[in-house]
C-alpha positions in Angstrom: -33.5 67.3 235.9 -33.4 67.6 239.8 -30.1 68.6 239.6 -30.8 71.2 236.9 -33.5 72.5 238.3 -31.5 72.9 241.7 -29.6 75.2 240.1 -32.1 78.1 240.2 -31.4 78.1 244.3 -28.1 79.9 243.4 -30.1 82.8 242.6 -32.4 82.8 245.8 -34.2 86.5 245.4 -34.3 86.4 241.3 -36.1 83.0 241.4 -38.2 83.6 244.5 -39.4 87.3 242.7 -39.8 85.1 239.2 -41.9 82.5 241.1 -43.9 85.3 243.5 -44.6 87.1 240.5 -46.0 84.0 238.7 -48.2 83.5 241.9 -49.6 86.3 241.9 -50.2 86.6 237.9 -51.7 83.6 237.9 -54.0 84.6 241.3 -55.4 87.4 238.9 -55.8 85.3 236.2 -57.9 82.9 238.0 -59.8 85.9 239.0 -60.8 86.8 235.3 -63.2 83.6 234.6 -65.0 84.4 237.7 -65.3 88.3 237.1 -66.8 88.0 233.9 -69.1 85.1 234.9 -70.6 87.8 237.4 -70.7 90.5 234.6 -72.4 88.0 232.2 -75.2 87.4 235.1 -74.9 91.3 235.7 -75.9 92.0 232.3 -78.6 89.4 232.1 -80.4 91.1 235.4 -79.8 94.9 234.1 -81.7 93.7 231.2 -84.6 93.3 233.0 -85.2 97.2 234.3 -86.5 98.4 237.7 -84.6 98.8 240.7 -82.9 95.2 240.3 -81.8 96.2 236.9 -80.6 99.5 238.1 -78.4 97.8 240.8 -77.3 95.3 238.3 -76.1 98.1 236.3 -73.9 99.6 239.2 -72.7 95.7 239.8 -71.8 95.4 236.4 -69.6 98.5 236.2 -67.9 98.1 239.9 -67.2 94.2 238.2 -65.7 96.0 234.7 -63.3 97.7 237.0 -62.6 94.9 239.0 -62.2 93.1 235.7 -59.7 95.7 234.3 -57.7 95.8 237.2 -57.0 92.1 237.6 -56.1 92.0 233.3 -53.5 95.0 234.3 -52.1 93.7 237.3 -51.8 90.4 235.6 -50.2 91.6 232.9 -47.5 94.0 235.1 -46.7 90.6 237.2 -46.6 88.5 234.0 -43.7 91.1 232.8 -42.1 90.9 236.1 -42.3 87.0 235.7 -40.7 87.2 232.6 -38.0 89.5 233.5 -37.0 87.7 236.3 -37.0 84.2 234.8 -35.2 85.3 232.1 -32.7 86.8 234.4 -32.1 83.6 236.3 -31.9 81.5 232.9 -29.1 84.1 231.7 -27.0 84.3 235.3 -27.2 80.1 235.4 -26.1 80.1 231.3 -23.3 82.3 232.5 -22.0 80.4 235.4 -22.0 77.1 233.6 -20.3 78.9 230.4 -17.6 80.1 232.5 -17.8 76.8 235.0 -17.5 74.5 231.1 -14.7 76.5 230.1 -12.9 76.2 233.2 -13.0 72.4 233.2 -11.9 72.3 229.6 -8.7 74.7 230.5 -7.9 72.2 233.8 -8.7 69.0 232.1 -5.2 66.8 231.5 -3.7 66.4 228.3 -4.9 62.9 228.2 -8.2 64.1 227.8 -7.6 66.2 225.2 -5.9 63.7 223.2 -9.3 61.5 223.1 -12.1 64.1 222.7 -12.4 66.1 219.5 -12.4 69.9 220.0 -15.6 70.2 218.0 -17.7 67.8 220.5 -16.5 70.6 223.6 -17.6 73.6 221.6 -21.1 72.0 221.1 -21.3 70.8 224.5 -19.9 74.6 225.5 -22.2 76.1 223.5 -25.5 74.2 222.2 -26.0 72.1 225.1 -25.6 75.1 227.4 -28.4 77.2 225.8 -30.6 74.0 225.9 -30.3 74.2 229.9 -30.3 78.1 229.6 -33.6 77.8 228.0 -35.4 75.6 230.3 -34.4 78.3 232.8 -35.9 81.2 231.2 -39.4 79.7 229.8 -40.0 76.1 230.6 -39.7 75.7 234.4 -41.8 79.1 235.3 -44.4 78.5 232.6 -44.8 74.9 234.0 -45.0 76.3 237.5 -48.0 78.6 235.6 -49.6 75.9 234.1 -49.2 73.6 237.5 -51.2 76.4 239.5 -54.0 77.2 236.9 -54.5 73.7 237.0 -54.5 73.0 240.5 -56.4 76.0 242.0 -58.7 76.2 238.7 -59.9 72.5 239.2 -60.8 73.0 243.0 -62.5 76.2 241.9 -64.6 74.6 239.1 -65.3 71.5 241.6 -66.6 73.4 244.0 -68.9 75.5 241.6 -70.4 72.0 239.6 -68.8 68.6 240.0 -69.6 67.6 236.8 -68.8 70.5 234.4 -65.4 70.7 236.7 -64.8 66.7 236.0 -65.4 67.5 232.2 -63.6 70.6 232.0 -60.6 68.7 233.6 -60.8 65.6 232.1 -58.0 66.3 229.4 -55.9 66.8 231.9 -55.1 63.4 232.7 -54.5 62.7 228.9 -51.8 65.7 228.4 -50.0 64.6 231.3 -49.7 60.7 230.3 -49.1 62.4 226.3 -46.4 64.6 227.8 -44.6 62.0 229.8 -44.4 60.0 226.6 -43.4 62.1 224.2 -40.7 63.6 226.7 -39.1 60.4 226.8 -39.2 60.2 222.6 -37.9 63.8 222.3 -35.2 63.4 224.7 -33.8 59.9 222.9 -34.0 62.4 219.5 -32.3 65.6 221.2 -29.5 63.2 222.6 -29.0 61.6 218.7 -29.9 65.4 216.8 -26.9 66.8 219.7 -24.5 64.3 218.5 -25.2 64.7 214.8 -24.7 68.4 215.8 -21.5 67.7 217.4 -20.2 65.8 214.2 -21.2 68.8 211.7 -19.1 71.2 214.2 -15.9 68.9 213.6 -16.3 68.5 209.9 -16.4 72.3 210.1 -13.4 72.9 212.3 -11.2 70.6 210.8 -11.9 71.6 207.1 -11.4 75.6 208.3 -8.1 74.5 210.0 -7.0 72.7 206.9 -8.2 74.9 204.3 -5.1 75.1 202.7 -4.9 71.2 202.2 -8.5 71.3 200.9 -7.4 73.4 198.3 -3.9 71.7 197.5 -5.7 68.7 196.8 -9.0 70.3 195.2 -10.9 68.2 197.6 -13.4 70.9 198.2 -16.2 69.2 196.4 -15.6 66.2 198.9 -15.6 68.0 201.8 -19.0 69.5 200.6 -20.2 66.4 200.3 -18.9 65.1 203.4 -20.5 68.2 205.2 -23.8 67.6 203.3 -24.5 64.1 204.4 -23.4 65.1 208.1 -26.4 67.9 207.6 -29.0 65.6 206.0 -28.7 63.0 208.8 -29.2 65.8 211.2 -31.9 67.3 209.3 -33.6 63.7 209.2 -33.5 63.7 212.8 -34.9 67.2 213.4 -37.7 66.5 211.1 -38.3 63.5 213.3 -38.2 65.3 216.3 -40.9 68.1 214.9 -42.9 65.1 213.6 -43.2 63.9 217.8 -43.4 67.6 218.7 -46.2 68.6 216.4 -48.3 65.7 216.7 -47.8 65.9 220.5 -49.4 68.8 220.5 -52.3 68.5 218.2 -53.6 65.5 220.0 -53.6 67.6 223.5 -55.1 70.6 221.4 -58.0 67.8 220.1 -58.5 66.6 223.9 -58.9 70.2 224.9 -61.2 71.4 222.4 -63.1 67.7 223.1 -63.4 68.6 226.4 -64.7 72.1 225.7 -67.5 70.7 223.4 -68.4 68.5 226.3 -68.9 71.7 228.9 -70.7 73.5 226.4 -73.3 70.4 225.7 -73.7 69.5 229.1 -73.8 73.1 230.7 -75.9 74.3 228.1 -78.5 71.6 229.4 -77.8 72.8 233.0 -78.3 76.3 232.1 -82.1 75.8 230.1 -82.9 73.2 233.1 -81.9 76.4 235.5 -79.3 74.8 237.8 -76.7 77.0 236.8 -76.6 80.6 235.5 -75.4 81.7 231.8 -72.4 83.6 233.8 -71.5 80.5 235.8 -71.1 78.6 232.2 -69.2 81.5 230.7 -66.9 81.3 233.2 -66.5 77.8 233.0 -65.6 78.3 229.1 -63.4 81.4 229.8 -61.2 79.5 232.3 -60.8 76.5 229.4 -60.1 79.4 227.0 -57.4 80.5 229.3 -55.8 77.1 229.9 -56.1 76.8 225.6 -52.7 78.6 225.5 -50.9 77.2 228.3 -51.8 73.8 226.7 -50.8 74.3 223.4 -47.8 75.6 224.7 -47.3 72.4 226.8 -45.8 70.2 224.3 -42.9 73.2 223.7 -42.4 73.0 227.5 -42.3 69.3 227.4 -39.6 69.4 224.4 -37.7 72.0 226.4 -37.7 69.9 229.4 -36.6 67.1 227.0 -33.6 69.2 225.5 -32.7 70.5 228.9 -32.4 66.9 230.1 -30.4 65.9 227.1 -28.2 68.8 227.2 -27.9 68.8 231.0 -26.6 65.2 231.0 -23.7 66.0 228.3 -22.9 69.2 230.3 -22.5 67.7 233.4 -20.9 64.6 232.4 -18.0 67.3 231.3 -18.3 69.2 234.6 -18.0 66.1 236.5 -14.8 64.9 234.9 -12.1 64.3 237.2 -9.0 66.1 236.7 -6.2 64.0 236.0 -3.7 66.4 236.5 -4.0 68.6 239.5 -2.3 70.2 242.6 -1.4 67.2 245.4 -3.2 68.1 249.1 0.1 69.2 250.3 1.1 70.9 247.1 3.6 73.7 247.8 5.5 76.3 245.8 8.7 75.1 243.9 11.5 76.4 245.5 14.5 76.9 243.0 18.0 76.8 244.2 20.3 74.9 242.2 18.2 74.2 239.3 18.8 70.5 238.9 16.2 68.5 237.0 16.6 64.9 237.3 14.8 61.7 235.6 14.8 58.8 238.3 13.8 55.3 236.5 10.8 56.9 234.6 8.8 54.4 233.0 5.1 55.9 231.3 2.3 54.7 229.4 -0.6 56.7 228.0 -3.7 56.8 230.1 -5.9 53.8 228.5 -2.9 52.3 227.0 -1.2 51.0 229.7 -0.2 48.0 227.9 2.0 50.2 225.7 5.1 51.2 227.6 6.4 54.7 225.9 9.2 55.0 228.3 10.9 52.3 230.4 13.8 53.2 232.9 14.6 56.7 231.8 17.3 58.5 234.3 19.6 61.0 233.8 20.5 64.6 235.3 20.7 68.0 234.3 22.3 70.9 236.2 22.0 74.5 235.6 24.2 75.6 232.5 23.7 72.3 231.1 22.2 71.7 227.5 20.8 68.0 226.9 20.1 66.7 223.5 17.3 64.2 223.1 17.3 62.2 219.8 15.7 59.1 218.2 13.5 57.8 215.6 10.0 58.7 215.4 7.8 57.6 217.9 11.1 56.7 220.5 9.6 58.8 223.2 11.8 61.8 223.0 8.9 64.4 223.0 7.3 62.3 225.9 9.8 63.3 228.0 9.9 66.7 227.4 6.1 66.4 228.0 6.6 65.0 231.4 8.8 67.6 232.9 6.0 70.4 233.0 3.2 67.9 233.9 1.5 67.8 230.8 1.1 64.0 231.8 2.4 62.1 234.9 4.8 59.3 235.1 3.8 55.9 235.4 7.0 54.7 237.6 9.7 56.4 239.4 9.9 60.2 239.5 11.0 63.5 238.2 12.5 66.0 240.5 13.7 69.8 240.4 16.3 70.7 243.0 15.1 67.4 244.8 11.3 68.1 245.3 9.4 65.9 243.4 7.2 67.2 240.7 4.1 66.5 241.6 4.4 67.9 245.3 4.8 71.2 243.6 1.9 73.1 242.3 1.0 73.3 238.8 1.4 77.3 238.5 4.9 77.4 240.1 6.1 74.5 237.9 4.9 75.6 234.8 6.2 79.1 235.6 9.4 77.1 235.8 9.7 75.2 232.9 9.0 76.7 229.6 8.2 74.7 226.2 8.6 75.4 223.0 6.6 73.5 220.8 7.0 72.0 217.3 3.2 72.9 216.1 3.7 77.3 217.4 0.1 78.3 218.1 -0.2 82.0 217.9 -3.5 83.9 219.2 -5.2 86.7 217.2 -3.9 89.3 218.3 -0.6 91.4 218.3 2.7 90.4 217.8 3.7 92.3 221.2 0.9 90.7 223.2 1.8 87.2 221.6 5.2 87.6 222.8 4.1 88.7 226.5 1.5 86.1 226.4 3.1 84.6 229.9 3.9 88.3 231.3 1.1 90.3 230.1 2.6 93.4 232.1 6.1 93.0 230.7 8.1 96.6 229.3 8.6 97.1 225.7 12.3 96.9 226.0 12.1 93.2 227.4 10.2 92.0 224.8 12.1 93.6 222.0 15.0 91.8 223.9 13.3 88.1 223.8 12.7 89.1 220.0 16.3 89.8 219.3 17.2 86.9 221.0 14.7 84.9 218.5 15.8 86.3 215.5 12.6 88.4 214.9 13.2 91.7 215.9 14.3 93.1 212.6 11.7 91.4 210.7 8.9 92.7 213.4 10.7 96.5 212.4 10.1 96.2 209.3 6.5 95.7 209.3 4.2 98.7 208.9 3.0 98.9 212.7 6.1 97.0 214.2 4.9 94.9 217.3 1.4 96.3 217.0 1.1 94.1 213.9 -2.0 91.6 214.3 -1.4 88.3 213.3 -4.3 86.2 211.7 -5.9 83.1 213.4 -3.3 80.7 214.3 -0.5 82.9 212.8 -1.4 82.0 209.3 0.4 85.7 208.2 3.4 84.2 209.6 5.7 82.1 207.6 6.4 78.6 209.7 9.8 79.7 210.9 8.9 83.2 212.0 5.8 81.5 213.9 8.4 79.1 215.5 10.9 81.9 216.4 7.7 84.2 217.7 7.0 80.8 220.2 10.9 80.9 221.4 10.4 84.9 222.2 7.3 83.9 224.2 9.3 81.3 226.0 12.2 83.5 226.7 9.8 86.3 228.5 9.3 83.5 231.4 12.7 83.5 232.4 12.3 79.7 233.2 14.5 77.1 235.3 14.2 74.7 232.3 13.9 75.5 228.9 12.7 73.1 226.3 12.9 73.0 222.6 10.4 70.5 221.4 11.9 70.3 217.5 11.2 74.2 217.6 13.6 75.0 215.3 12.4 72.5 212.4 10.9 75.4 210.2 13.8 77.7 211.0 16.8 77.7 208.4 20.3 76.7 209.4 21.5 80.1 209.4 18.8 81.5 211.8 19.1 78.4 213.9 22.7 79.5 214.5 21.9 82.9 215.1 19.4 82.0 217.5 21.8 79.9 219.1 24.4 81.9 219.4 22.2 84.4 221.3 20.9 81.8 223.3 24.2 81.4 225.1 23.7 83.9 227.9 20.2 82.5 228.6 21.6 78.9 228.6 24.2 79.8 231.5 21.3 80.5 234.1 18.9 77.2 233.3 18.6 73.9 232.0 18.0 73.6 228.6 16.7 70.2 226.7 16.4 70.2 223.0 14.8 67.5 221.2 15.4 67.3 217.9 15.5 65.0 214.4 18.1 67.4 213.0 21.2 66.6 214.6 22.6 70.0 214.1 20.3 71.5 216.6 21.7 69.6 219.3 25.4 68.9 218.4 26.7 71.3 220.7 24.9 69.9 223.8 26.8 68.9 226.9 24.9 65.7 226.8 22.6 64.0 224.0 20.4 61.1 224.8 19.5 58.8 222.1 16.0 57.3 223.0 14.9 54.3 221.4 11.5 52.4 222.1 11.5 54.3 225.2 15.0 53.7 226.4 18.2 55.6 226.3 20.5 53.6 224.9 23.3 55.6 223.9 24.3 59.0 226.0 27.5 61.4 225.8 29.2 64.3 223.8 29.0 64.4 220.0 32.4 63.5 219.8 31.9 60.2 222.5 28.9 59.1 220.5 30.5 59.3 217.1 33.2 57.5 218.6 31.0 54.9 219.7 30.1 54.2 216.8 26.7 53.2 217.5 23.2 54.6 216.5 23.8 57.8 216.8 26.9 57.9 214.2 24.7 55.9 211.9 22.0 58.8 212.0 25.0 61.3 212.0 26.1 59.8 208.6 22.9 59.6 207.4 22.2 63.6 208.0 25.6 65.0 206.8 27.4 62.7 204.5 26.1 63.6 200.9 23.2 61.8 199.5 24.8 60.2 196.7 27.4 58.9 199.2 25.1 57.3 200.9 23.0 55.6 198.3 26.4 54.1 197.4 27.4 53.0 200.8 
């Protein structure tokens, strides 16, 4: 909580105005019971008549005006307090939201491979809102309550020690009860946030896979799964409400018990002449003023518990170390000859170091060359593609571009030099033009169209009513799989990279279209290294060198013709894919 609270000092002026207005508002609020007590005494005196009564009437008018002024000023400064405390809360929420989003953008693939996006959405939205509400409401109100109790206790005790002790007798109980309740609420808030993360995860997966759900008529199963998770969250919510309501009721009971004692003992003191009716009225008024903050203390304790829970989850994310980042001495990648080289590269995924995915992989590709990578599923061929733009870092050996270790290059310059077309072609909910120009938002229309032509997408786009201004749906669902892949290819071509990687990116494209794309790509391939990862051999038979990867090692390499003449694994895969099905079955 200390770390959360210290964030208010990032906005000293607004926090200062909020706290200053709280101090002034509480000062005027503390004046009201004393003025009201004087008004009661003046009223009694005015009823006696005579000169003393007239003087009391004049004093009553003055007191009434002071009481009115104190009430108006207290309301004015309370308004200022609320405005600036809300402003601080919203500014901190804005900063945390950006920091959270930036951290998620910078965290490596090894993090995103293990954490569900639904959990991140919960942290970035619900947990962040819990921290914001702490600044907007709970913090300043707790300061106000502390001032009212602290200064009010001094004023009451200085007036009458016994009545002051009775009036404040509920405070220790409230403090103890609040501490115990906060611990209970923090635990339930933590469980509840985890349950909400599960709900977010289920909903996100269901929406992303809605076609699969419909295809298997599994909507009732999905509804039941969501309902079960919702019931678990509801049970925790009921538990939290029960704790909070019980706490508020207990604090309210202790408050009214203390007020009853003050009224009983104070009434006796009035009758014995030890204090005036006005003094007793000021005691009771002060306690009445405290009634609402005390009743709200349960809400504030709940807000503290929620902020503590949400803050711990939020800062756990913000404090994560970014595994893939610029080295302290990183420099811009200097492209000269366009030579990509793997030197004895080995790799294991973080957290699974005992399982080697790549082992002693070495090869070289020069500008204008095309390297094909093929192998059985899980052999490590896509991992090779992911290491080049530093989606992951190698465990051993090194990867260089023009003799420069890519770990010594800035990520920005490296990823501008390496374009990757993934098999799963993600499209943003915007126009086709903006999707193609994602890597170069200021690109001219001619460049966009040329990239689209090379990807064999241009004619299709021209046939749309709004052409390149057509908005594609979420994840590009208004386009076919092949059209999404062609758009992704066009997007990669816009970067003019030194290394172009196709990670099984033509799997959803028919053979004729793929051949046309390959023909159009020849003029691009002449100026860069091209890496093609594929299961379909027709996608890479034209490559200058083909690498057959198995169990993380390159077991065969050469041209298509050389590998066929070798008669090894590549030839076996070729015959399996190319020979007629009945011939393969009879072999």
